[in-house]
C-alpha positions in Angstrom: 217.9 -186.7 -34.6 219.8 -186.2 -37.9 219.3 -183.4 -40.0 217.7 -183.8 -43.2 219.8 -181.4 -45.4 220.8 -181.3 -48.9 224.2 -179.9 -49.4 226.9 -180.3 -53.0 228.9 -183.6 -52.3 231.8 -183.6 -50.0 235.2 -182.9 -52.3 237.2 -185.4 -50.2 236.8 -188.0 -47.2 237.4 -185.3 -44.2 234.8 -183.1 -45.8 232.4 -185.8 -45.8 233.1 -186.8 -42.0 232.8 -183.1 -40.5 229.6 -183.4 -43.0 228.3 -186.5 -41.5 228.9 -185.4 -38.0 226.8 -182.4 -38.3 224.3 -183.8 -39.8 223.9 -186.0 -36.6 224.6 -182.9 -33.9 227.6 -184.2 -33.5 228.6 -180.0 -33.3 232.1 -180.8 -30.9 233.2 -183.4 -32.6 232.1 -181.5 -36.3 234.7 -178.6 -34.7 237.5 -180.8 -34.0 237.7 -183.1 -36.5 239.8 -181.2 -38.7 242.8 -181.4 -36.0 241.8 -184.3 -35.1 242.0 -186.0 -38.7 245.6 -184.4 -39.0 247.0 -185.8 -35.1 245.6 -189.0 -37.0 247.6 -188.5 -39.8 251.0 -187.5 -38.2 250.7 -190.0 -35.1 248.7 -193.2 -36.9 246.5 -194.8 -34.1 244.6 -197.5 -34.2 240.7 -197.3 -35.5 239.7 -198.2 -32.2 241.4 -195.3 -30.2 241.2 -192.5 -33.2 237.2 -193.6 -32.6 237.9 -193.3 -28.6 239.1 -189.9 -29.2 236.3 -188.7 -31.7 233.4 -189.9 -29.2 235.2 -188.8 -25.9 235.5 -185.1 -27.5 232.0 -184.9 -28.3 231.1 -186.4 -24.6 233.0 -184.1 -23.0 232.1 -181.0 -24.8 228.4 -182.3 -24.1 229.2 -182.2 -19.9 230.7 -179.0 -20.6 227.5 -177.2 -22.1 225.2 -179.2 -19.5 227.0 -178.1 -16.8 227.2 -174.6 -17.4 223.3 -174.8 -18.4 222.8 -176.4 -15.2 225.0 -173.6 -13.3 223.0 -170.8 -15.2 219.7 -172.6 -13.8 221.4 -173.0 -10.6 221.6 -168.8 -9.9 224.4 -169.5 -7.9 226.1 -166.3 -9.0 229.6 -166.5 -7.7 230.8 -168.9 -6.0 233.7 -168.4 -3.8 236.2 -171.4 -3.2 237.0 -172.7 0.1 240.3 -172.9 -0.4 241.3 -170.0 1.8 237.8 -169.7 4.7 239.2 -169.7 7.7 237.9 -172.6 9.8 240.3 -171.8 13.0 237.6 -168.6 13.3 234.8 -171.0 13.3 235.4 -172.8 16.4 232.0 -175.2 16.1 232.5 -175.4 12.8 234.4 -178.9 11.6 236.2 -178.8 8.3 235.6 -183.0 8.0 232.0 -182.4 7.8 232.4 -179.8 5.3 234.7 -182.2 3.2 232.4 -184.9 3.6 229.5 -182.7 2.4 231.3 -181.4 -0.5 230.9 -185.1 -1.5 227.4 -184.9 -2.3 226.4 -187.9 -0.6 223.6 -186.0 1.2 222.0 -185.3 -2.1 221.5 -188.9 -2.6 220.7 -189.7 1.1 218.1 -186.4 0.4 219.3 -185.0 3.8 219.4 -181.5 4.8 222.3 -178.9 5.4 221.4 -175.8 7.9 223.7 -173.6 8.4 222.5 -171.4 11.5 224.4 -168.2 13.0 224.7 -164.4 13.3 225.4 -162.6 9.6 228.9 -161.6 8.4 230.6 -165.7 9.7 230.3 -167.8 6.0 227.0 -169.7 6.2 226.1 -168.6 2.7 229.8 -168.8 1.5 229.4 -173.0 2.7 226.1 -173.1 1.6 226.6 -172.3 -2.1 229.8 -174.1 -2.0 228.1 -177.5 -1.5 225.7 -176.5 -3.4 228.2 -176.3 -6.8 229.6 -179.5 -5.7 226.2 -181.0 -6.6 226.1 -179.2 -9.5 229.2 -180.5 -10.8 228.2 -183.9 -9.6 225.3 -183.0 -11.8 222.4 -182.7 -9.6 219.6 -180.2 -10.1 220.4 -176.9 -7.9 218.4 -173.9 -7.4 219.4 -171.4 -4.9 216.7 -168.7 -4.0 216.4 -165.9 -1.2 213.7 -166.5 1.0 211.7 -163.8 1.2 211.8 -163.9 -2.6 210.4 -167.3 -2.9 207.7 -166.3 -0.7 207.4 -163.5 -2.5 206.9 -165.4 -5.8 204.5 -168.1 -4.4 202.5 -165.5 -3.3 202.4 -163.5 -6.1 201.6 -167.2 -8.4 198.0 -167.3 -6.7 197.3 -164.0 -7.9 197.6 -165.6 -11.6 196.5 -168.9 -10.7 199.7 -170.7 -11.0 200.6 -171.7 -7.9 201.0 -175.4 -8.2 203.7 -174.5 -11.0 205.3 -172.1 -9.3 205.6 -174.4 -6.2 206.7 -177.4 -8.3 210.0 -174.8 -9.5 211.2 -175.5 -5.9 210.0 -179.0 -5.6 211.8 -180.5 -8.5 215.3 -179.6 -8.2 218.0 -182.3 -6.0 218.9 -179.4 -3.8 216.9 -176.1 -3.2 219.4 -173.6 -1.2 217.3 -170.8 0.8 219.7 -167.9 2.1 218.1 -165.9 4.9 215.6 -168.0 6.4 213.8 -166.7 9.2 215.4 -163.1 8.3 211.6 -161.7 8.6 208.9 -162.9 10.6 206.5 -165.2 8.1 202.8 -164.3 8.2 200.0 -167.2 7.9 200.3 -167.0 3.7 203.9 -167.4 3.7 204.0 -170.0 6.6 201.3 -172.6 4.6 203.8 -172.0 1.6 206.6 -172.8 3.5 205.3 -175.8 5.0 204.0 -177.0 2.3 207.0 -177.0 0.3 209.1 -177.9 3.1 206.6 -181.4 3.5 207.0 -181.7 -0.1 210.6 -181.9 -0.4 211.2 -184.1 3.0 213.1 -187.3 2.2 212.1 -186.6 -1.4 214.9 -183.8 -1.9 217.5 -181.7 -0.2 217.4 -178.2 1.5 220.8 -176.5 2.3 219.5 -173.4 4.8 221.0 -170.2 5.6 219.4 -168.5 8.9 220.8 -166.3 11.2 219.1 -167.5 14.4 218.9 -171.0 16.1 216.3 -172.8 16.6 215.0 -171.6 20.1 214.1 -167.8 18.0 212.3 -170.2 15.0 208.9 -170.2 16.9 209.0 -166.3 16.6 209.0 -165.8 12.9 205.5 -168.2 12.7 202.1 -167.1 13.9 201.6 -170.0 15.6 204.0 -172.2 17.1 202.6 -175.9 16.2 203.5 -174.6 12.9 206.8 -173.6 13.5 207.5 -177.2 15.2 205.7 -178.9 12.2 208.1 -177.2 9.5 211.2 -177.0 12.2 210.6 -180.8 12.7 210.8 -181.9 8.9 213.5 -179.9 8.1 215.6 -181.5 10.7 214.8 -184.6 10.6 218.2 -186.1 9.3 219.5 -183.3 8.9 223.1 -181.8 9.3 223.5 -178.9 11.3 226.6 -176.3 10.8 227.2 -173.9 13.9 228.8 -171.0 12.7 230.3 -168.9 15.9 233.0 -166.4 16.0 233.8 -162.6 14.6 232.2 -162.0 11.7 234.4 -161.5 8.2 232.9 -158.1 7.7 234.2 -156.3 10.6 234.5 -152.9 9.8 237.7 -151.4 10.0 238.4 -147.5 9.4 236.0 -144.7 8.6 237.7 -141.9 6.8 241.5 -143.1 8.6 239.7 -143.3 12.3 239.2 -147.0 13.7 236.0 -147.3 15.2 235.3 -147.7 18.5 233.5 -151.1 20.3 230.4 -150.8 21.0 
C-alpha cells in the first residue's frame, strides 16, 4: 500500500523517483536508484532495459528478505553443507537418493523422509540439509526436537491452546522432527503424535531422525496398536535413509592417551 505522506516537492526528477519508490514501499529500489540512475546516464540503456533492472532489484531484494524470514522461522540453526560428507563411510546411504531429495520433489508429493541409525552417523546433518533446501525452494519449514514438541503440546492443554499449538506443527510444508524416540512416549504424548502424524498424512512432509529401527519402535509406545498406526502413516510412501558404519563422533584422546575399545 502506498504511503500517504506530505513532504516538500522534489528538487529534481531523480529525487522524485526515489520519493515515489519510497511511497510505494519499494524500499530496495529506493535505496539502489541513485546507483541505477548513475549507471543509466553512463550506459544509456533502453527504457525497457532500465525498467527491468529497476524492478528486478526490488524483486531480488524481496526474495532475499523472505528467505531470511523463512530461515529464521524454520529454527534450523546452523546447517552444514554436504560437500564434505563422507558417504563412503555410510555404505547403505545412497548419495544419489540424497541428491534427489535435495531437489524437494518429496515436498510437492507430500512424502516423508525417515533417517534411521545410531547416534553420530550424520542423520541430523542430512535431515537439516534437506530441510534447508526446502527453505531455499520457498517452502515453509519448521525444525523441532521431538521431546520439545511433545512438551509444548502437553503444556498447551493447561492454557487450552492445544488446537493452536497443534496447528503450528501441522501448517509447515516440511516438519523436521529430530531425535524421535530418544525417550519412550507416555499415553498423552502418544495421542499428540498420532494426531499430528494423522493430520499431516498425505498433506505435508515429515523429515524424521531416529536412533532406533522400526522393530524397536513398539517399545516407545504404551500399546503396540498405537505404534503400528503411527508407523503405518509415517512409512506410507516414505523414503527411508539407513545410516550404518562408525560414528563421526569417535573419541580420540583423553589427556593425551588413546581410549581403549570396550
